C-alpha positions as CSV (number, residue, x, y, z in Angstrom):
1,M,0.0,0.0,0.0
2,S,2.1,2.9,-1.1
3,I,2.9,5.5,-3.6
4,A,5.0,3.0,-5.5
5,E,1.9,1.0,-6.2
6,K,0.5,3.9,-8.3
7,F,3.7,3.9,-10.3
8,R,3.5,0.1,-10.8
9,R,0.1,0.5,-12.4
10,W,1.2,3.5,-14.4
11,L,4.5,2.1,-15.8
12,P,3.1,-0.1,-18.6
13,L,0.9,2.8,-19.8
14,A,3.9,5.2,-19.8
15,A,6.2,2.9,-21.7
16,S,5.4,4.2,-25.1
17,A,5.9,7.8,-24.0
18,F,9.3,7.2,-22.5
19,A,10.7,4.7,-24.9
20,I,11.6,7.4,-27.4
21,P,14.9,9.0,-26.4
22,A,14.4,11.9,-28.8
23,L,11.6,13.2,-26.6
24,F,14.1,14.2,-23.9
25,A,16.9,16.8,-24.2
26,P,20.0,15.7,-22.2
27,A,21.0,18.1,-19.5
28,A,24.1,20.2,-20.0
29,P,27.2,19.2,-18.1
30,A,27.0,20.9,-14.7
31,Q,28.7,21.0,-11.3
32,E,26.8,21.0,-8.1
33,V,24.7,24.1,-7.9
34,S,23.4,26.2,-5.0
35,R,20.0,25.2,-3.7
36,P,17.1,27.2,-5.0
37,S,15.0,28.6,-2.2
38,G,11.3,27.5,-2.2
39,M,8.5,26.9,0.2
40,Y,10.3,24.0,1.9
41,G,13.6,23.9,-0.1
42,G,14.9,27.0,1.7
43,M,14.0,25.6,5.2
44,P,16.2,23.4,7.4
45,A,15.1,19.8,7.9
46,R,14.9,18.3,11.3
47,A,18.4,17.9,12.8
48,V,19.9,14.7,11.4
49,L,20.8,12.0,13.9
50,P,24.6,11.7,13.9
51,W,24.5,8.0,12.7
52,A,21.6,8.4,10.2
53,P,23.6,9.1,7.1
54,D,25.5,5.8,7.7
55,T,22.3,3.8,7.5
56,I,21.7,1.0,5.0
57,I,18.1,-0.3,5.4
58,Y,17.2,-4.0,4.7
59,Q,13.5,-4.6,4.4
60,V,12.2,-7.9,5.9
61,W,8.9,-8.8,4.3
62,L,7.5,-11.4,6.7
63,N,5.2,-13.0,4.1
64,S,8.3,-14.2,2.4
65,Y,9.3,-16.2,5.5
66,G,6.0,-18.0,6.1
67,P,3.4,-19.4,6.0
68,R,4.2,-20.2,9.7
69,N,6.7,-19.0,12.2
70,A,7.8,-16.2,9.9
71,L,9.6,-14.2,12.7
72,Q,11.6,-17.3,13.7
73,N,12.5,-18.1,10.1
74,A,13.5,-14.5,9.4
75,E,15.6,-14.4,12.6
76,K,17.7,-17.3,11.1
77,H,18.8,-14.9,8.3
78,L,19.9,-12.0,10.6
79,D,23.5,-13.0,10.6
80,D,23.5,-12.9,6.8
81,V,22.0,-9.4,6.9
82,A,24.7,-8.2,9.2
83,K,27.4,-9.8,7.0
84,L,25.9,-8.1,4.0
85,G,26.6,-4.7,5.6
86,A,23.1,-3.4,6.3
87,T,22.7,-1.5,9.5
88,M,18.9,-1.4,10.0
89,I,16.0,-3.8,9.5
90,Q,12.6,-2.5,8.3
91,L,10.0,-5.1,9.4
92,S,6.8,-5.3,7.5
93,P,3.6,-4.9,9.6
94,V,3.6,-7.6,12.3
95,H,-0.1,-7.2,13.3
96,P,-3.0,-9.5,12.7
97,H,-4.6,-8.4,9.5
98,T,-7.4,-9.1,7.0
99,L,-6.0,-11.5,4.6
100,A,-7.8,-10.2,1.5
101,A,-6.2,-6.7,2.0
102,G,-2.8,-7.9,3.1
103,P,-0.6,-6.7,6.0
104,Y,-1.8,-3.1,5.6
105,S,-5.3,-3.8,6.8
106,I,-4.7,-4.0,10.5
107,D,-7.1,-5.9,12.8
108,D,-5.3,-5.2,16.1
109,Y,-2.6,-2.6,16.6
110,Y,-1.4,-4.3,19.8
111,G,-1.2,-7.9,18.4
112,V,1.2,-10.0,16.5
113,D,-0.2,-12.1,13.6
114,P,-0.2,-15.8,14.6
115,A,1.2,-16.6,11.1
116,Y,4.3,-14.6,12.0
117,G,4.6,-15.9,15.6
118,T,4.2,-14.5,19.1
119,K,5.2,-11.4,20.9
120,Q,8.0,-13.3,22.4
121,D,9.2,-14.2,18.9
122,L,9.2,-10.5,18.0
123,K,11.2,-9.7,21.2
124,A,13.7,-12.4,20.4
125,Y,14.1,-11.1,16.8
126,V,14.8,-7.5,18.0
127,E,17.2,-8.7,20.7
128,H,19.1,-10.8,18.2
129,A,19.3,-7.9,15.8
130,H,20.6,-5.7,18.5
131,R,23.4,-8.2,19.4
132,L,24.5,-8.0,15.8
133,G,24.5,-4.2,15.8
134,L,21.4,-3.9,13.7
135,K,18.6,-1.5,14.4
136,V,15.0,-2.5,13.9
137,I,12.1,-0.3,12.8
138,M,8.5,-1.3,12.6
139,D,6.1,-0.5,9.7
140,V,3.0,1.2,11.2
141,V,-0.2,1.7,9.3
142,F,-2.3,4.6,10.8
143,V,-4.1,6.0,7.8
144,H,-6.7,3.3,7.9
145,T,-7.7,0.0,9.6
146,S,-9.3,-3.2,8.7
147,P,-13.2,-3.2,8.9
148,A,-12.7,-6.0,11.5
149,N,-10.6,-3.8,13.8
150,P,-12.5,-3.6,17.2
151,L,-12.0,0.2,17.2
152,M,-14.8,0.3,14.6
153,K,-17.3,-0.7,17.4
154,E,-15.5,0.4,20.6
155,H,-14.4,3.8,19.4
156,P,-16.4,4.8,16.3
157,E,-15.4,8.4,17.0
158,Y,-11.8,7.6,16.0
159,Y,-12.9,7.4,12.3
160,A,-13.4,10.1,9.8
161,R,-16.9,10.6,8.5
162,N,-18.5,12.3,5.5
163,A,-21.3,14.8,5.5
164,A,-23.8,11.9,5.7
165,G,-22.2,10.6,8.8
166,K,-20.8,7.5,7.2
167,V,-17.2,6.3,7.8
168,E,-14.9,7.6,5.1
169,L,-12.8,5.1,3.1
170,S,-9.2,5.5,2.1
171,Q,-8.2,5.1,-1.5
172,W,-7.8,1.4,-0.8
173,G,-11.4,1.1,0.4
174,L,-10.5,0.8,4.1
175,P,-12.0,2.8,7.0
176,H,-10.1,6.0,7.4
177,L,-8.9,7.1,10.9
178,N,-9.4,10.7,11.9
179,P,-6.2,12.4,13.1
180,A,-8.3,15.5,14.0
181,N,-9.8,13.6,16.9
182,P,-7.7,13.9,20.1
183,G,-8.7,10.4,21.1
184,T,-7.4,9.0,17.8
185,R,-4.1,10.7,18.2
186,K,-3.6,9.6,21.8
187,Y,-4.5,6.0,20.9
188,L,-2.0,5.9,18.0
189,I,0.8,7.7,19.9
190,D,0.4,5.3,22.9
191,N,0.7,2.5,20.4
192,L,4.1,3.7,19.2
193,L,5.2,4.0,22.8
194,Y,4.1,0.5,23.5
195,W,6.3,-1.1,20.8
196,A,9.2,1.2,21.7
197,N,8.8,0.6,25.5
198,D,8.1,-3.1,25.6
199,F,9.9,-4.4,22.5
200,G,12.9,-2.1,22.2
201,V,12.3,-1.2,18.5
202,D,14.5,1.6,17.2
203,G,11.9,3.5,15.3
204,F,9.1,3.3,12.8
205,R,8.3,3.4,9.1
206,A,5.1,5.3,8.6
207,D,2.9,3.9,5.8
208,V,1.3,6.7,3.7
209,A,2.6,9.1,6.3
210,S,1.0,12.2,4.6
211,G,-2.4,10.6,5.1
212,M,-2.2,11.5,8.8
213,G,-0.8,15.0,8.2
214,A,2.2,16.8,9.6
215,K,0.3,18.0,12.6
216,F,-0.3,14.5,13.9
217,W,3.3,13.4,13.2
218,N,4.8,16.5,14.8
219,E,2.8,15.8,18.0
220,A,3.8,12.1,17.9
221,R,7.5,13.0,17.5
222,K,7.5,15.4,20.5
223,V,6.2,12.6,22.7
224,L,8.6,10.0,21.2
225,D,11.6,12.4,21.6
226,K,10.7,12.8,25.3
227,A,10.4,9.1,26.0
228,H,12.9,7.7,23.5
229,P,15.3,10.3,22.1
230,G,17.1,9.0,19.0
231,L,14.3,6.9,17.5
232,F,14.5,6.8,13.7
233,M,11.3,7.9,11.8
234,L,11.0,7.1,8.1
235,A,8.1,8.6,6.1
236,E,6.7,6.7,3.2
237,S,5.7,9.9,1.5
238,T,6.6,12.6,-0.9
239,A,5.4,15.4,1.4
240,P,8.4,17.7,2.2
241,E,6.6,19.3,5.2
242,L,7.0,16.0,7.1
243,M,10.7,16.5,7.2
244,L,10.7,19.8,9.1
245,Q,10.0,18.3,12.6
246,A,8.7,14.8,12.5
247,F,10.8,12.5,10.3
248,D,14.5,11.6,9.9
249,A,14.2,10.4,6.3
250,S,11.7,10.2,3.5
251,Y,11.1,7.8,0.6
252,G,12.9,9.0,-2.6
253,V,10.0,8.1,-4.8
254,S,10.8,10.2,-7.8
255,H,14.4,9.0,-7.8
256,M,13.2,5.4,-7.9
257,W,10.9,6.2,-10.8
258,T,13.7,8.0,-12.6
259,L,15.9,5.0,-12.4
260,F,13.1,2.7,-13.5
261,K,12.6,4.8,-16.6
262,A,16.3,5.1,-17.4
263,L,17.0,1.4,-16.9
264,G,13.9,0.1,-18.6
265,L,12.3,2.7,-20.8
266,G,15.2,4.6,-22.5
267,Q,14.9,7.8,-20.6
268,P,18.1,9.8,-20.7
269,A,20.6,9.2,-17.9
270,S,20.7,13.0,-17.4
271,E,17.3,12.7,-15.8
272,V,18.9,11.2,-12.7
273,H,20.8,14.4,-12.2
274,K,17.8,16.6,-13.0
275,N,15.6,14.7,-10.5
276,W,18.3,15.0,-7.9
277,E,18.3,18.8,-8.3
278,S,14.5,18.8,-8.2
279,D,14.4,16.9,-5.0
280,R,16.9,19.3,-3.4
281,A,14.7,22.2,-4.3
282,K,11.6,20.5,-3.0
283,F,12.7,19.1,0.3
284,P,14.1,21.0,3.3
285,R,17.9,21.3,3.5
286,G,19.5,18.2,4.9
287,T,16.7,15.8,4.1
288,L,17.8,12.2,3.8
289,L,16.0,10.4,0.9
290,L,15.7,6.6,0.5
291,R,17.5,5.2,-2.6
292,N,15.8,2.0,-3.7
293,L,14.9,-0.2,-6.7
294,D,13.0,-3.0,-5.0
295,N,10.3,-3.0,-2.3
296,H,7.2,-5.0,-1.6
297,D,5.0,-2.7,-3.7
298,Q,6.6,-3.2,-7.1
299,R,7.9,-5.8,-9.5
300,R,11.5,-6.9,-8.9
301,A,14.1,-4.9,-10.8
302,V,16.0,-8.1,-11.6
303,T,12.9,-9.4,-13.5
304,E,12.1,-6.0,-15.0
305,F,15.6,-5.2,-16.3
306,G,17.8,-8.2,-15.7
307,N,20.6,-8.7,-13.2
308,R,23.2,-6.5,-14.7
309,A,20.9,-3.5,-15.1
310,A,19.6,-4.0,-11.5
311,I,23.1,-3.9,-10.1
312,A,24.0,-0.9,-12.2
313,G,21.0,0.9,-10.6
314,M,22.2,-0.2,-7.1
315,A,25.7,1.1,-8.0
316,I,24.1,4.5,-8.2
317,N,22.0,4.0,-5.0
318,L,25.0,2.8,-3.0
319,T,27.3,5.7,-4.0
320,L,24.8,8.6,-4.1
321,D,23.8,10.6,-1.0
322,G,20.8,9.5,1.1
323,I,20.0,6.1,2.5
324,P,20.4,2.9,0.4
325,F,17.5,0.4,0.7
326,I,17.6,-3.3,-0.1
327,Y,14.5,-5.6,-0.2
328,N,15.0,-9.0,1.2
329,G,16.4,-11.4,-1.5
330,Q,17.3,-8.6,-3.8
331,E,21.0,-9.1,-2.8
332,I,21.0,-12.6,-4.3
333,G,18.9,-11.8,-7.4
334,D,15.8,-13.4,-6.1
335,P,13.2,-13.2,-8.9
336,N,10.1,-14.1,-6.9
337,P,7.2,-11.6,-7.2
338,T,6.2,-9.3,-4.4
339,P,2.4,-9.0,-4.2
340,V,1.3,-7.9,-0.7
341,H,-1.6,-10.4,-0.6
342,F,0.3,-13.7,-1.2
343,P,3.4,-15.3,0.3
344,Y,6.2,-16.0,-2.1
345,P,9.2,-17.6,-0.2
346,I,12.7,-16.3,-1.1
347,W,14.8,-18.8,-2.9
348,W,17.8,-18.6,-0.7
349,Q,19.8,-21.3,-2.5
350,Q,23.0,-19.6,-3.7
351,E,25.2,-22.5,-4.6
352,R,25.4,-23.9,-8.1
353,T,23.7,-27.3,-8.3
354,A,23.3,-29.8,-11.1
355,A,25.6,-29.3,-14.0
356,V,24.3,-30.0,-17.5
357,K,26.0,-30.0,-20.9
358,V,24.4,-27.9,-23.7
359,E,26.1,-27.8,-27.0
360,G,29.5,-28.4,-25.4
361,L,29.0,-25.8,-22.6
362,T,28.6,-26.6,-19.0
363,L,25.6,-24.9,-17.5
364,H,24.6,-24.9,-13.8
365,R,21.1,-25.0,-12.6
366,G,20.8,-22.3,-10.0
367,G,23.9,-20.5,-11.3
368,Y,21.8,-17.4,-11.9
369,L,20.7,-17.0,-8.3
370,G,23.2,-15.7,-5.7
371,Q,25.7,-14.3,-8.2
372,D,24.7,-10.8,-7.3
373,L,25.8,-11.1,-3.7
374,P,29.5,-10.5,-4.0
375,M,28.8,-7.2,-5.9
376,Y,26.4,-6.0,-3.2
377,K,29.0,-6.8,-0.6
378,K,31.7,-4.9,-2.5
379,L,29.5,-1.9,-3.1
380,I,28.4,-1.7,0.5
381,A,31.9,-2.2,1.8
382,I,33.2,0.7,-0.3
383,R,30.3,2.9,1.0
384,K,30.9,2.1,4.6
385,A,34.7,2.5,4.4
386,N,34.7,6.0,3.0
387,R,33.0,8.9,4.7
388,A,32.7,10.8,1.3
389,F,29.8,8.4,0.3
390,T,27.8,8.9,3.5
391,H,28.6,12.5,4.6
392,G,30.3,14.0,1.6
393,A,29.1,16.3,-1.2
394,V,27.8,15.3,-4.5
395,G,29.3,17.1,-7.5
396,W,27.7,16.3,-10.9
397,I,30.2,16.3,-13.8
398,G,29.7,16.3,-17.5
399,N,30.5,13.4,-19.9
400,S,30.4,12.9,-23.6
401,D,27.0,11.0,-23.7
402,E,24.7,12.1,-20.9
403,G,21.9,10.3,-22.5
404,R,23.5,7.0,-21.3
405,I,26.1,7.7,-18.6
406,V,25.5,9.0,-15.1
407,S,28.6,10.7,-13.7
408,Y,29.4,12.4,-10.4
409,L,32.0,13.0,-7.8
410,R,31.7,12.2,-4.1
411,S,34.0,14.2,-1.9
412,D,34.7,14.9,1.8
413,G,37.9,16.8,2.7
414,E,40.8,15.1,1.0
415,Q,38.7,12.2,-0.2
416,K,37.3,12.3,-3.7
417,F,35.7,9.5,-5.7
418,L,34.5,9.3,-9.3
419,V,31.4,7.3,-10.1
420,L,30.4,6.4,-13.7
421,V,27.4,4.2,-14.5
422,N,26.1,3.1,-17.9
423,V,22.3,2.8,-17.6
424,T,21.9,1.2,-21.1
425,N,22.6,-2.1,-22.8
426,R,25.0,-0.6,-25.2
427,P,28.8,-0.2,-24.7
428,W,30.2,3.3,-24.5
429,T,33.6,4.9,-25.0
430,G,33.9,8.6,-24.2
431,T,35.3,11.3,-22.0
432,V,34.5,12.8,-18.6
433,A,35.0,16.5,-17.9
434,L,37.6,16.6,-15.2
435,S,40.2,19.3,-14.5
436,P,43.9,18.3,-14.7
437,E,44.4,18.0,-11.0
438,E,41.3,15.7,-10.7
439,I,42.4,13.1,-13.3
440,G,44.5,10.8,-11.1
441,F,42.0,8.1,-10.1
442,H,42.6,4.4,-9.4
443,P,39.7,2.0,-9.6
444,L,38.1,0.6,-6.5
445,L,35.5,-1.3,-8.4
446,A,35.2,-1.5,-12.2
447,E,32.6,-3.7,-13.8
448,E,32.8,-3.8,-17.5
449,A,34.8,-0.6,-17.2
450,E,38.3,0.6,-18.3
451,A,40.1,4.0,-18.1
452,S,42.5,4.9,-20.9
453,A,44.3,8.0,-22.3
454,V,43.9,11.6,-21.2
455,P,43.5,13.7,-24.3
456,N,42.9,17.4,-23.8
457,N,42.7,17.0,-20.0
458,R,39.7,14.6,-20.3
459,L,39.8,11.1,-18.9
460,T,38.6,8.5,-21.5
461,F,36.6,5.5,-20.3
462,T,35.1,2.5,-21.9
463,L,32.0,1.1,-20.1
464,G,30.3,-2.1,-21.3
465,P,26.5,-2.6,-21.2
466,W,25.4,-1.7,-17.6
467,G,29.0,-1.2,-16.7
468,Y,30.1,1.0,-13.8
469,Y,33.3,2.5,-12.5
470,I,34.1,3.7,-8.9
471,G,37.5,5.3,-8.7
472,E,39.4,7.0,-5.8
473,R,41.6,10.0,-6.5
474,N,45.2,9.2,-6.0
475,P,46.7,10.8,-2.9
476,V,48.6,14.0,-3.5
477,K,52.3,13.4,-2.8
478,A,54.0,15.8,-0.5
479,L,56.8,17.8,-1.9
480,P,60.3,17.0,-0.5
């Protein structure tokens, strides 16, 4: 139940419009520009938690670990999540729910769905995650409830009503809670405190956060800050006003859409830069945006675009500013679908299995799955080892084909890194606009990529289809 679902339905209809590159004019080469001032773009965001920019979120979709004992089954994979390099778990809603509407139709805000396990299982999961240094945030759904929720009878005043006195329905046809009612607000804020107090969760992901409005979340945040300073709040929203007081990060929805259109529909690579500038103008200064390709609301990138294209997209997400986001199984190239209503178990098998001969070639059943994992680990390790990727500036630089190549620098103090990503299935050889003192880079990770001569103070690269290059500037040698 999210904004991404709208895009999922819109994408096939838009394909014909975006498949023609001539419709888009590539952006001119540009360095990072000053932020335009706007209604929210000129305002400061809520102060960033010191550790928040270092966050890498791993979403655990409990329906993928069922149909029984999902929390226990998911707990068995926590060590793998920690070894991957993620720092935070985002749990899908744990509550009892109406099956037909999926986990976002809550029957009981204070319960744990029996298919997932017990409250003790949830406590054990959080405690195990904490021992591994992982934070855990819960997905909360306050914009609507299931029709079977006891609040419908016990507290009908908690629900919004139309002029005829009937309960209003959300866009998903579920009873809409009324944040203007003080009783509703107190009930929901007390619920947040319950999970933080009794289960030790480290924060919350607010589903359709804008549906409750900034006033509600600002009030909730004041209470949470008093009881549990340092909780992490993630808004599933595109509303910039939520970032002024209530939330620590927001979904980067337009960034995700831009990557989808570049990887799958032929939109120019320059749109990634253009969208980045647009987001900076829209959101308050210092806003952390989620960088994702996969989540529970959309088709898997690996099945939409293929493994190599999906990893090229994540090479951008794991080197750009903001908070990278990984959906469970994405790191091994799991191709299973992600509908919210049905359980599709993750195919965790990573080893190559039966070998067969085909026209003289040895092929391995299962060889496709799991081959993405080493690249994810390398990209995450580079991000975590270098502060420029988590706290540094983004400087967009020109290249000789901005219709296909994304290019930028990440810098922090003396550190400087060059990132180039080919978002198409065609090889490219061209130049990058770098000044003479910036040319000395050595590769940290080069997939289908090679640097060559430096004519006219421009570094020449060759990138294969979906290739990417991450290079570190050579240290400046001190004069004797």
